[in-house]
N, C-alpha and C positions, 0 to 999 in steps of 0.2 A: 611316290609323292605322299607326304603326310596329310592327315586330315586338315591341319591348320593351313598348310600350303594350298590345298584344294579350296578351302573356304576363302582364303585371301584372293586367289586367282579368280575364282567364280564371282566373288563380290566385286572385284575390280572390273571384270567384264560386264557385269550387270550395271555397275555405276556408269560405265561408258554408254551402255544402251539407254539408260535413263536420260542421260544428257542428250544423246542423239535424238531419241524419240521426242523429248520435250522441245528441242530446237526444230525438229521436223514439223511439230504441231503448229509452229508459227507460220508456216506456209499453207496450212490447211485452213480454209475460211472458217471463222468461228460461227457457232450456232448461238445466236443471242450475243450477249456481251463477253462471253468467255469461251475459251477453247476447250475441246474435249481432251482429257488427260489419258492418253494411251499409255503413259508411263506407269500406270497402276499395275499393268500386267507384269513387267519385270520386278516390280516391288513385291508382288505376291509370290512370284517364282523365287526370288531371293530369300524372302521370309520363310518359305516352305523348305527350301533346300539347305539354307545355312543358319536359320534361326531368327529369333526376334531382334537380336542386335543388328544383324545384316539388314533386316526389314526396316528398322529404325534409321539406319545409315542411308539406305537407298531412298527412303521417304524424305529424309532431311536434304539429300542432294537434289531431289525433285523440287522441294520447297525453295532451295537457294536458286535453282535455275529459273523457276517461276518468278521469284523476287527480282532477278536480274534482267528478265526479258519481257515480262507480261504484267507487271504490277504497277505501272506508272500512274494510273488514276488514283490508286490507293496511297502510293508513296507521296503524292502531292498533298494528301490530306493529313497523314499521320505516319511518319517514317518508322518509329518504334513499333507502332501497332501493326503496320504492314509486315515488318520483319518477323515479329512474333507470330502473326497469323499464318504467313506463308510457310515458314520453316516448321513451326509446331504442328500444323495440320498434316503435313507430309510425314514428319517423323513419327507422330503418334499413329497415323494410319498404317505405316509400315510395321511399327511395333505391335499393334493389335493384330495385324495379319499373321505375324509370327506366333503370337500367343494363342490365337484362335486355332491356327493350324496345329500347333503342338498339343493342344488340349483334345482335339478331335481325331488326330492322326491314328492314335492307338485303336480307336473303334473302327474307323473307315477312312482310308487315305483319300478316296474320291470325295467323300463328304467334307473332309478337312480342307481340300483345295477349294471346293465350292464355298464353304463357310468363310475362308480367308478372302476369297475373291468378292464376296458380298460385303464383308465388314470393312474392307479397305475404302471403297467409295463412300460408304455411309459415314465413317469416321472423318475422312477427308472433307466431305461436304458439310457434315455437322459442325466440325471445328471452324470451317470457313464462315458458316452462318453465325456461329458464336463470336468469332472475331469481328464480323460485320456489326453485330449487336453491341459489342463492347467498345470498339474503337471508331466506328464510322456511322453510327445511327443517325446523327444529324444530317449528314450528307446523303445517306440512304433514303431518309425521309424526303429530302428535296428531290432526289432522283425519282422516287416513287410518284410524287406529285407531278413532276414533269412528264413522266411516262403514262400518266392517267390511271395509276393504280389507286385503290381505295385506302391502302395502308402500306406502311413500310414492310410489314411482315408478308403481305401478299406479293409485293414487288420482289422481296428476297427469294421467295419460293418460286413465283411464276416468272419473274424477270431475270434473276441472277442465276439460279441453279436448276430449276425444274427440268427442262428438256435435256440439258447437259448431264445432269445426274442420271436420268433414265438411260441415256446412251452409254455413259460410263459403266453403269451397272450391267446393261445388256452385253457390252463388249467383254466385260470380265466373266460373265456367266458363259457366254458362247465360246470363249477361248479356253475354258477349263480343260477340254480334252487335250489341247496343246500343252498346257502346263503339266498335266498328268503324264503325257508322253515324255516330256523333257525330264521329269523326275525319274521315270523308268529308265531312260538312257543313262542318266548320271549315276543312279544308284546300282545299276547292273555291273557286276565285276567284269573287267575285261579279261579275255583269254590270256593276255600277256601276264597278268597278275596271278593267274590260277596256277 
């Protein structure tokens, strides 16, 4: 099997996993107003195994699934802003996972996986907050007042992303040994090819 075929097949399998995990998250009760994104794990794996283009693709797929399943409140306010925010945050998070992994991998692969797993939720959440600021600030301000927050910024951090972000970051860091093991298995030449 050629490298391009392996990349295509691996990325296709991870694409299916991203879709399934995001759909599965719909049955897990949310913590706060949003659901935990378990799909960041296969995005990091894909970015590490197949490069930044695969990471960006997997992130974009994640964004589209979120857009189609879990973005109703934002779609009611601003359709183009919701589309840009959902798809862009996922795609750029996957892209950055691949770039960070490739930059650090030559020095230390374990550290590269950890760095990619850390940067992914940071970029995903950061771009979500940026999208909220650009496209939804009037509504966010109203939501903040209704929830008893002193400011829209405090609501965005404390009400929209705070706890979810910490859980996503912890899940990414804790599952790094699994990611490293997957990379070892995939990169180890099989006896049939030897």
